[in-house]
SEMARLUM-913472 format. One record per residue (C-alpha): residue number from 0; residue in one letter; x, y, z. Coordinates in steps of 0.2 Angstrom, whole numbers, plus 2048, in hexadecimal, padded with zeros to 3 digits. Each point is the difference from the previous one (the first is absolute). Layout:
<sites>
<site seq="NUM" type="A" u="X" v="Y" w="Z"/>
...
</sites>
This chain:
<sites>
<site seq="0" type="M" u="BE4" v="3C8" w="E63"/>
<site seq="1" type="T" u="802" v="812" w="805"/>
<site seq="2" type="T" u="803" v="80D" w="7F3"/>
<site seq="3" type="A" u="811" v="806" w="806"/>
<site seq="4" type="D" u="80A" v="80F" w="7FC"/>
<site seq="5" type="P" u="80E" v="7FA" w="7F4"/>
<site seq="6" type="N" u="80D" v="80A" w="809"/>
<site seq="7" type="G" u="7FD" v="7F5" w="810"/>
<site seq="8" type="D" u="7F7" v="80E" w="80A"/>
<site seq="9" type="F" u="7F6" v="7F3" w="80A"/>
<site seq="10" type="F" u="803" v="7F5" w="80F"/>
<site seq="11" type="I" u="802" v="7ED" w="7FE"/>
<site seq="12" type="E" u="7F9" v="7F4" w="80D"/>
<site seq="13" type="L" u="805" v="7EE" w="803"/>
<site seq="14" type="D" u="7F3" v="7F6" w="80A"/>
<site seq="15" type="R" u="807" v="7F0" w="807"/>
<site seq="16" type="C" u="7F3" v="7F3" w="7FD"/>
<site seq="17" type="I" u="803" v="7F5" w="80F"/>
<site seq="18" type="D" u="7FC" v="80D" w="80D"/>
<site seq="19" type="G" u="7FB" v="810" w="7F7"/>
<site seq="20" type="L" u="80F" v="80A" w="805"/>
<site seq="21" type="V" u="802" v="80F" w="7F4"/>
<site seq="22" type="Y" u="810" v="807" w="7FB"/>
<site seq="23" type="T" u="800" v="812" w="7F8"/>
<site seq="24" type="Y" u="80C" v="807" w="7F4"/>
<site seq="25" type="A" u="801" v="812" w="7FC"/>
<site seq="26" type="P" u="807" v="809" w="7F0"/>
<site seq="27" type="A" u="812" v="802" w="801"/>
<site seq="28" type="G" u="807" v="807" w="7F0"/>
<site seq="29" type="T" u="807" v="7F6" w="7F2"/>
<site seq="30" type="R" u="80D" v="7F2" w="7FE"/>
<site seq="31" type="N" u="806" v="7F8" w="7EF"/>
<site seq="32" type="G" u="7F4" v="80D" w="7F7"/>
<site seq="33" type="R" u="7F0" v="7FA" w="808"/>
<site seq="34" type="P" u="7F7" v="806" w="810"/>
<site seq="35" type="C" u="804" v="7F7" w="810"/>
<site seq="36" type="W" u="7F8" v="7FF" w="811"/>
<site seq="37" type="R" u="807" v="7FE" w="812"/>
<site seq="38" type="R" u="7F7" v="7F7" w="80E"/>
<site seq="39" type="I" u="7FA" v="80C" w="80D"/>
<site seq="40" type="D" u="806" v="7F7" w="80F"/>
<site seq="41" type="H" u="810" v="7F7" w="7FA"/>
<site seq="42" type="D" u="80E" v="803" w="7F3"/>
<site seq="43" type="L" u="7F9" v="7F5" w="7F3"/>
<site seq="44" type="W" u="7FD" v="806" w="7EE"/>
<site seq="45" type="L" u="7F5" v="7FB" w="7F2"/>
<site seq="46" type="S" u="809" v="804" w="7F0"/>
<site seq="47" type="W" u="804" v="7FA" w="7EE"/>
<site seq="48" type="S" u="80F" v="7F5" w="7FF"/>
<site seq="49" type="V" u="808" v="7FF" w="7EE"/>
<site seq="50" type="R" u="804" v="7ED" w="803"/>
<site seq="51" type="S" u="7F0" v="7FB" w="809"/>
<site seq="52" type="G" u="7F2" v="80C" w="7FD"/>
<site seq="53" type="W" u="7F5" v="807" w="80E"/>
<site seq="54" type="V" u="807" v="7FA" w="811"/>
<site seq="55" type="I" u="800" v="805" w="812"/>
<site seq="56" type="G" u="811" v="801" w="807"/>
<site seq="57" type="D" u="80C" v="807" w="80D"/>
<site seq="58" type="E" u="80E" v="80D" w="7FD"/>
<site seq="59" type="A" u="80D" v="7F2" w="7FE"/>
<site seq="60" type="G" u="7F6" v="7FA" w="7F1"/>
<site seq="61" type="S" u="7F9" v="7F0" w="807"/>
<site seq="62" type="I" u="7EF" v="7FB" w="7F8"/>
<site seq="63" type="L" u="7F3" v="7FD" w="80D"/>
<site seq="64" type="G" u="7F0" v="800" w="7F6"/>
<site seq="65" type="R" u="7FA" v="7FF" w="7EE"/>
<site seq="66" type="P" u="7F0" v="7FE" w="7F6"/>
<site seq="67" type="W" u="7FA" v="7EE" w="7FF"/>
<site seq="68" type="D" u="7F6" v="800" w="7F0"/>
<site seq="69" type="V" u="808" v="80C" w="7F5"/>
<site seq="70" type="E" u="811" v="7FC" w="7F9"/>
<site seq="71" type="K" u="80D" v="80E" w="7FD"/>
<site seq="72" type="D" u="7FD" v="801" w="7ED"/>
<site seq="73" type="E" u="7ED" v="803" w="803"/>
<site seq="74" type="Q" u="802" v="80E" w="80D"/>
<site seq="75" type="R" u="7FD" v="811" w="7FB"/>
<site seq="76" type="T" u="805" v="812" w="806"/>
<site seq="77" type="L" u="7F7" v="7FD" w="811"/>
<site seq="78" type="P" u="801" v="7F2" w="80D"/>
<site seq="79" type="P" u="7F2" v="7F3" w="7FC"/>
<site seq="80" type="E" u="7F2" v="7FF" w="80C"/>
<site seq="81" type="G" u="7FB" v="7EE" w="805"/>
<site seq="82" type="V" u="809" v="7F2" w="809"/>
<site seq="83" type="W" u="812" v="803" w="806"/>
<site seq="84" type="V" u="80B" v="7F5" w="80A"/>
<site seq="85" type="S" u="80E" v="803" w="80C"/>
<site seq="86" type="R" u="80B" v="7F8" w="80C"/>
<site seq="87" type="K" u="807" v="805" w="811"/>
<site seq="88" type="G" u="80E" v="7F3" w="804"/>
<site seq="89" type="P" u="7F8" v="7EF" w="7FE"/>
<site seq="90" type="K" u="7EE" v="807" w="801"/>
<site seq="91" type="P" u="7F7" v="803" w="7F0"/>
<site seq="92" type="Y" u="7F1" v="80B" w="7FF"/>
<site seq="93" type="V" u="7F2" v="804" w="7F3"/>
<site seq="94" type="Y" u="7F9" v="812" w="7FE"/>
<site seq="95" type="E" u="7F3" v="809" w="7F6"/>
<site seq="96" type="H" u="808" v="80F" w="7F8"/>
<site seq="97" type="R" u="7F5" v="80F" w="7FC"/>
<site seq="98" type="H" u="802" v="812" w="7FC"/>
<site seq="99" type="R" u="7F8" v="80D" w="80B"/>
<site seq="100" type="L" u="7FE" v="812" w="7F9"/>
<site seq="101" type="Q" u="806" v="80E" w="80D"/>
<site seq="102" type="S" u="7F2" v="809" w="809"/>
</sites>
């Protein structure tokens, strides 16, 4: 696990396990009192949801991804590294989530 800035001043990468495609999220301020990130190539957000914990979603509020192994009550002030799952229409995907310090 990376020792990350508690203010969210780092990038987040989601590496899709099936084919190695990597999605990168850049720091984008705060939402709901916690740091948030925006995917650099699409209008998707990784942010804290009061109802669901850390999620990836769109501007309409649809949840498209979440941590697999860490329930909301166990989540801390930053999104948990490790396995995340998502769906795009009927297709599910598994990702390895990691923090990457800015260079």
